[in-house]
N, C-alpha and C positions, 0 to 999 in steps of 0.2 A: 354180528353175522359171522358165519364160519369162515376160517382162512381159506377153505377150498374155493370160495368165490374168486379169490385172487390167484389161484394156482395156474390159470391160463391168461394170457394177455387179452385185453378187451378195451372197449371204450370206457370212459370214466364210470365208476360205480357209485351209486347213491345208497347210503344206509341211513336208517332213522333210529334214533334212540329215545328213551323216555325223556320227558321234560322239554320236548320241542327242539331237539338238537339233531341236525342233519350233517352227515359227513360225505363229501365228494372225494373219491380217491382216484388219482391218475394211475392207470394200471397197465403200463407197458414197460416193466422194469428192465427187461433184456435189451430194450432199445432206449434206455435212459429216459423213459416216459416221454419220448418226443410226441408231439401232437400232430395228428393227421387231420384231414378235412372231416373224416367221420367222427373223430374225437371232438372237434369244435362244434359240429352240429349236435352231437350228443350232449355237450355242455349246455348249449342253448335250450335244448329240450328239458334238461334237468332244472335249469334256472326257471323255466316257465312253470314246472311242477311246483317248485319251492314257492314261487311268488303267489301261486294260487292257493297255498295252504297257510292260513293265518296262524295256525298252531305252531309253525316252525319259527323259533325265536333266534336261533344261532345256527350258522353254517360254518363248518370247518372244511377247508380245502387242504388236502395233503396228497401224498404219493406213496405208492408201493415201491420200496427200495430194496426188496428182498434179493439176496445173492449178488448185489452189485459190489464190485471191488471198493469203490468209493461211492457213497450215496449221492444220487442225482435226483432231485425233485422233478426237474423237467429240462430236457435238452433244447426246448424251444419247438418251433414249427418245422415240420419235415419240408425241407427246402424244395423237394421235388413237386410240392403242391402248388408252387407259384406258376401262374400263367395258364391255368386250366380254363376250360370253357365255362364251367359253372362258377358260382361265387366261390372264391378260394383266396389263399394268400392273405395279404394284410387286410383286405376288406372284410373277410370273414373273421379274422382274428380280432379286428377292432370291434366288431359287433359283440363278440364274446366278452372281451374285457369291459366294454361299456355296459353290457347287461349285468355282469358280475358287480360292477361298481354301484348299481342302483337297486340291487336286490333289497327287499324290505327287511329281512333279518340282519342282525349284525354278522359280518363275515370275518372269519379268523383264518389266516394262512398259517398252517403248521409246516414251516419250511424245513423239512427234515432231510435236505440234501441241496446240492448246488443247483443253480438255476441259470438258464442262458436264453438269450434272444427274446422273442415275444413273450415267453413265459414269465419274464421279469415283470411285465405289465400286469399279468394275472396276480402276481404277488402284491403289487402296488394297488391294484383295484380292490383288494380286500380292505376292510376297515382297520383291522389289527393284525400284527404279525409276530410270531415267535420263531426264532431261528436257531438251528443247531450250530454250535461253534465249529469252525473249520470249513464251513461251506464257502462257495464262491458264487458271486452274483455278477454276470457279465452281459453287456449289451453290445453285440458286434455289428449293428446295422450299417454304420458307415464303413466298417472294414469289408463289408460285402457290397458296398456301393449303393446303399438304400437310404433314402430319407424316410424316417419313421412316420407313422400316421399321426395326425394332429392330437387326437385325444390321449394317445399314449405319451406324447411329449408333454402335454399339459399335466398328466398324472405324475410324471417324473419330477417336473418343477414343483408341483404342489406337495408331493410327499418327501422329496429329497432336498429341495431347494435348488436355486439356479446354479450355484457352483458345482454341486454334486451331479446335477443333470448334465452340465457341460462336460464334466470329467467322464461321465458314462458314455456320452455320444461322441465327444471330440477326441478321446484317446482310445476308446474301446478297451481300456484296462479293467480288470476285475476289481470288485469290491470284496473285502472280507466281511464276516459277520460283525466284527468290531467296528469297521468303517461304516457299515449300515447303522449300527447302534449310535454312532456319533452324529448321524443325521437326524436322529430322533424318530425314525420310522418304525423301530422295533419296540415291542412291549417287553421282550426278554431275549437274552442269548443264553442257551442252555448247553451243558457239557455233553450230554448223551441222551439216548432215546428215553430212558427211564425218567430223566429230569424233564424232557419234553412232554411226556404224558402227564406228569404231575402238574407242571406249569399250565398246560393246556386245560386240564380238568378244573383247576382253580379259577382260571380265566373264564371258562364257559360257565361255571357256577356263579361267578360275580355278575356276568352279563345277563344270565337268565333270571337273576333276582331283581333286575330293574323293571320299571313299569313299561310294558311293551308299547303302549300308545305313545308315550313320551319319547321313548327310544326311536321309534320309527319316524316320528315327526321331526325330531332333532337331527337324526341322520340325514333326512331329506334336505333340511335347511343348511346343514354344514356342507353337503355336497354342492348345493346351489352356490353357496358363497365361494367355495374352492374353485368352481368352474366359471366364476364371474357372472353368474346368472341369479344373483340374489334378488328375491322377490319379497320386498318388505311387507306388502299387504298380506301375502300368503303366509309369511312367517307369523304375522300378528294373529291370523286366523288359527294357525296351529297352536300358538300360545294360548289363545282363548279356549280352544277345544280341550286342551289338556287341563287348564285351570278349572274347567267345569266338569271334568271327568270323574267317574267313580274311582278310578285309580288314585287321583290326587286326594280325594276325600279319604280313601283308605290309607294313603301315605301319611296324612296328617293324624289320623286316628292311631296308627301304629307308632308314630313318633311320640304322641302324648302318652300312650300306654306302654312305651318302652319295649316294643316287640317288633319282630320282623313283619313287614307288610305282606299281604297276599294279594297280588295284582291279577286282574282278569283281562286287561287290555280293553276296558270300556271306560 
């Protein structure tokens, strides 16, 4: 899509590419891509679009950081939105992060700038993360007097571990990209935008080459285990479904014939 689409600030922008790859770009660079209620509602709408389209296999979440002195992926939620009459604040933010976490495609966060507040949970709600070296990741909830919403705390513990989650919330000190790498939550730390694009392209290619039915079922099972909602009978059903699928038959044929499989998601 033309760069002119991003020349004016707007709610998040969805772009589609060949091969079932969707990109969502946060697009308020002059305000460090802070999220307002309109942005959160737009994200929910885009997530619903994506989930209704079985051809989408990968979703990339990134941000427009054009003309920023230091790149900021997202400054978090616009604090003026708390306390409104409509659904807003942490309740709406929690809905967005929870919806992102269960999208059927594999989600990749291209963390091309620093990230603060509730936006850190959007990063953690993605399945995979690639970060630009030099970024800062900070959760100031307790510094503002706020107990964070439960599913966000759960994601912090699941993605970063108990010790790092406690550091995030009980000190409000920032994490560097290298510190995040040490928790195991990052796929890669890259030195610049060019390396980000190359690393992201290779990761998207690898994910897109996997069997969609198996990926979707496995992601659902891993999410259930991570949230303490493991459903063993359902997981057995998913195992049986994939073992009887056309994709598994194709995978075995391709292995025997020493070629790349061509999966259809059936």
